[in-house]
C-alpha positions in Angstrom: -157.8 -25.4 53.2 -156.6 -26.4 49.7 -160.1 -25.7 48.3 -160.0 -22.2 49.7 -156.6 -21.5 48.2 -157.8 -22.8 44.7 -160.9 -20.6 45.0 -158.8 -17.6 45.7 -156.5 -18.3 42.8 -159.5 -18.6 40.4 -161.0 -15.4 41.6 -157.7 -13.6 41.3 -157.3 -14.8 37.6 -160.9 -13.7 36.8 -160.2 -10.3 38.4 -157.0 -9.9 36.5 -158.6 -10.8 33.2 -161.5 -8.3 33.9 -159.2 -5.4 34.8 -156.4 -5.9 32.2 -158.7 -6.9 29.2 -156.7 -10.0 28.5 -158.6 -13.3 28.1 -158.0 -15.8 30.5 -158.4 -18.6 28.0 -156.7 -18.9 24.5 -158.6 -17.3 21.5 -160.4 -19.7 19.3 -159.4 -20.1 15.6 -161.3 -18.1 12.8 -163.4 -20.1 10.4 -162.7 -19.9 6.6 -165.8 -17.7 6.1 -164.6 -15.2 8.7 -161.1 -15.1 7.4 -162.3 -14.5 3.8 -164.6 -11.8 5.1 -161.6 -10.0 6.8 -159.5 -10.2 3.6 -162.4 -9.0 1.4 -162.8 -6.0 3.8 -159.2 -5.1 3.2 -159.8 -5.5 -0.6 -162.8 -3.2 -0.5 -160.7 -0.5 1.3 -158.0 -0.8 -1.4 -160.6 -0.6 -4.2 -162.1 2.5 -2.7 -158.7 4.2 -2.5 -157.9 3.5 -6.1 -155.3 0.7 -5.5 -156.9 -1.7 -7.9 -153.9 -4.1 -8.1 -153.9 -4.8 -4.3 -157.7 -5.0 -4.4 -157.7 -7.6 -7.2 -155.0 -9.7 -5.3 -156.9 -9.6 -2.0 -160.3 -10.4 -3.7 -158.7 -13.4 -5.4 -157.2 -14.6 -2.0 -160.6 -14.2 -0.4 -162.3 -16.2 -3.2 -159.7 -19.0 -2.8 -160.4 -19.2 1.0 -164.2 -19.2 0.5 -165.0 -20.3 -3.1 -168.7 -20.3 -2.7 -168.8 -16.5 -2.1 -169.2 -15.2 -5.7 -169.1 -11.6 -4.6 -165.3 -12.0 -4.2 -165.0 -13.2 -7.8 -167.0 -10.2 -9.0 -164.6 -8.0 -7.1 -161.7 -9.7 -8.9 -163.3 -9.0 -12.3 -164.1 -5.3 -11.5 -160.6 -4.6 -10.1 -158.9 -6.2 -13.2 -161.3 -4.2 -15.5 -160.3 -0.9 -13.7 -156.6 -1.8 -14.2 -157.2 -2.3 -18.0 -156.4 -6.0 -17.9 -159.0 -7.1 -20.4 -158.0 -10.7 -20.6 -158.0 -11.3 -16.8 -161.3 -9.3 -16.3 -163.0 -11.3 -19.1 -161.8 -14.6 -17.6 -163.2 -13.7 -14.2 -166.6 -12.5 -15.6 -166.9 -15.8 -17.6 -166.0 -17.9 -14.6 -168.7 -16.0 -12.7 -171.3 -16.7 -15.3 -170.3 -20.4 -15.2 -171.1 -20.8 -11.5 -174.0 -18.3 -11.1 -177.6 -19.0 -12.0 -179.3 -16.9 -14.6 -181.6 -15.3 -12.0 -178.7 -14.0 -9.9 -178.3 -10.1 -10.1 -174.5 -10.5 -10.6 -175.2 -12.5 -13.8 -176.8 -9.5 -15.5 -174.0 -7.2 -14.3 -171.3 -9.6 -15.6 -173.0 -9.9 -19.0 -173.3 -6.1 -19.3 -169.6 -5.7 -18.4 -168.6 -8.3 -21.1 -170.8 -6.5 -23.7 -169.2 -3.2 -22.9 -165.7 -4.7 -23.2 -166.6 -6.1 -26.6 -167.9 -2.8 -27.9 -164.8 -1.1 -26.7 -162.5 -3.5 -28.5 -164.5 -3.2 -31.7 -164.3 0.6 -31.5 -160.5 0.4 -31.0 -160.1 -2.0 -33.9 -162.0 0.4 -36.2 -159.9 3.3 -35.1 -156.6 1.4 -35.8 -157.7 -0.2 -39.1 -156.7 1.7 -42.3 -159.6 3.3 -44.3 -161.0 1.1 -47.0 -160.0 2.0 -50.5 -162.8 3.2 -52.8 -164.0 0.7 -55.3 -162.4 1.3 -58.6 -164.8 2.4 -61.3 -165.2 -0.3 -64.0 -163.4 0.8 -67.1 -165.8 0.4 -70.1 -164.4 -1.9 -72.6 -164.1 -0.6 -76.2 -166.8 -1.8 -78.4 -165.8 -4.2 -81.1 -166.6 -3.0 -84.6 -169.5 -4.8 -86.3 -168.5 -7.3 -88.9 -169.0 -6.0 -92.3 -171.9 -7.7 -94.2 -170.3 -7.3 -97.6 -167.9 -10.0 -98.6 -164.5 -8.9 -100.0 -164.0 -10.5 -103.4 -161.1 -12.8 -103.7 -159.9 -11.1 -106.9 -160.4 -7.6 -108.0 -160.5 -6.9 -111.7 -158.6 -3.9 -113.1 -161.8 -2.6 -114.6 -163.5 -2.5 -111.2 -160.8 -0.1 -109.8 -161.8 3.5 -110.4 -158.9 6.0 -110.3 -159.3 8.8 -107.8 -158.8 12.3 -109.0 -155.5 13.8 -107.9 -155.9 16.9 -105.8 -153.3 19.6 -106.5 -152.4 22.7 -104.5 -152.7 25.0 -107.5 -153.6 28.6 -106.7 -157.3 29.5 -107.3 -158.0 30.8 -110.8 -161.0 31.5 -112.9 -161.2 29.7 -116.2 -162.9 31.6 -119.0 -162.9 30.6 -122.7 -160.0 28.3 -122.2 -157.9 31.0 -120.5 -156.7 31.1 -116.9 -157.1 34.5 -115.2 -155.0 35.0 -112.2 -156.6 36.3 -109.0 -155.9 40.0 -108.3 -153.0 40.4 -106.0 -153.4 42.4 -102.8 -151.4 45.6 -102.6 -148.4 45.5 -100.4 -149.1 46.9 -97.0 -147.1 50.0 -96.0 -146.1 50.6 -92.5 -148.3 53.0 -90.5 -146.4 56.0 -89.1 -147.8 57.8 -86.2 -147.1 61.6 -86.0 -147.7 63.6 -82.8 -148.7 67.1 -83.6 -150.0 69.7 -81.2 -153.7 70.1 -81.9 -157.2 69.5 -80.6 -158.5 65.9 -80.3 -161.9 64.6 -79.4 -161.1 65.0 -75.7 -158.2 67.4 -76.1 -160.4 70.0 -77.8 -162.8 70.4 -74.9 -159.9 70.5 -72.4 -158.0 73.1 -74.4 -161.2 75.2 -74.8 -161.9 75.0 -71.1 -158.3 75.9 -70.4 -158.5 79.0 -72.5 -161.9 79.9 -71.0 -160.5 79.6 -67.5 -157.5 81.7 -68.3 -159.6 84.4 -69.9 -162.0 84.4 -66.9 -159.0 84.7 -64.6 -157.7 87.7 -66.5 -161.2 89.3 -66.4 -161.4 88.7 -62.7 -157.9 90.1 -62.1 -158.9 93.3 -64.0 -162.1 93.6 -61.9 -160.1 93.0 -58.7 -157.6 95.7 -59.7 -160.5 98.1 -60.6 -162.2 97.5 -57.2 -159.0 97.9 -55.3 -158.2 101.2 -57.1 -161.7 102.5 -56.3 -161.4 101.5 -52.7 -158.0 103.3 -52.4 -159.4 106.4 -54.1 -162.4 106.5 -51.8 -160.1 106.1 -48.8 -157.9 109.0 -50.0 -161.0 111.1 -50.5 -162.3 110.3 -47.1 -159.0 111.0 -45.4 -158.6 114.3 -47.3 -161.8 115.8 -46.0 -162.2 117.4 -42.7 -164.5 115.6 -40.3 -166.4 118.8 -39.9 -167.4 119.0 -43.5 -169.2 115.6 -43.6 -171.8 114.1 -41.3 -171.3 111.0 -39.2 -173.8 109.1 -41.4 -171.9 110.0 -44.5 -168.6 108.8 -43.0 -170.1 105.5 -42.0 -171.7 104.9 -45.4 -168.4 105.8 -47.2 -166.4 103.4 -45.0 -168.9 100.6 -45.6 -168.6 101.2 -49.4 -164.8 101.1 -49.1 -164.9 97.8 -47.1 -167.2 96.2 -49.7 -164.8 97.3 -52.5 -161.8 95.8 -50.7 -163.7 92.6 -50.0 -164.8 92.3 -53.7 -161.2 93.0 -54.8 -159.8 90.2 -52.5 -162.4 87.7 -53.6 -162.0 88.5 -57.3 -158.3 88.3 -57.0 -158.4 84.9 -55.3 -160.8 83.5 -57.9 -158.7 85.0 -60.7 -155.6 83.2 -59.4 -157.5 79.9 -59.1 -159.0 80.3 -62.6 -155.5 81.1 -64.0 -154.0 78.0 -62.4 -156.9 75.8 -63.7 -156.5 77.1 -67.2 -152.8 76.5 -67.1 -153.3 73.0 -65.9 -155.9 72.2 -68.6 -153.8 73.7 -71.4 -150.7 71.8 -70.2 -152.5 68.4 -69.9 -154.2 68.5 -73.4 -153.1 65.4 -75.3 -151.4 66.0 -78.7 -153.2 65.4 -81.9 -152.5 62.0 -83.6 -151.8 61.7 -87.3 -151.0 58.6 -89.3 -149.8 57.8 -92.9 -152.2 55.3 -94.4 -151.3 53.4 -97.6 -153.7 53.8 -100.5 -153.7 52.1 -104.0 -152.3 55.3 -105.6 -150.0 56.5 -102.8 -150.4 57.4 -99.1 -152.9 59.5 -97.2 -152.5 61.5 -94.0 -155.1 60.7 -91.4 -155.6 62.9 -88.4 -157.8 62.0 -85.5 -159.9 64.8 -84.1 
């Protein structure tokens, strides 16, 4: 009877454990390797998400739990390197090289990381260091004068000293037959006086001539225009005074064409005459005056005029 009750209780416990998912017996404790693996898995997740400080802490914890797993120490070095902690990262890489054989793949990676850190530090040092001063050019020393070969006598006799001729600042003179002739004096310069007179210069002459020619041409054209205008008016009066029955249609058309030509010629001649007159007035008005000057001469002055 008791055995049956115990068997029922055991079967009930097994069924309860099966349907509820709870173990009937207590869970066994994790080994150090398994615990370090769980911590390292968390560190890998933090490293992948960019939380390098937590990753470095968990990798260091996993390495303390399982010191023979060098991958955890490599994770510590990489996390510290990403954080910019150069000293901690270098210490971890050096510790890794101390425990790993040369043939291990992590050894080459650690050495490459250390070399890269060294190059980075050297580049930063060069960027911070002030530029070197250029070498100063060597200043050439003055050459010492060569020693004179001649010996200076201890005593100089009065006869050995030759008197030097005394230079005077006397005015130059010509000595002839014991007489001194003075150099001819230059005549005193007289001031030059410029006089402006209306006239024709080298360039003013051509301008004035062109001005008069343009004015004369304008007058001639004006007379021609007046003559043609008068002829056209006279022809129009003649044409208007005749009865249309006395002339043919052809004569009327020819006379009107002649009158139109006369009016056109008068208008063109008048316009050209006005332009020529304006040009002539401008040329005559802009002609420069003639320049004259008083020049000193030995016997008086002379009037110089520039043409």
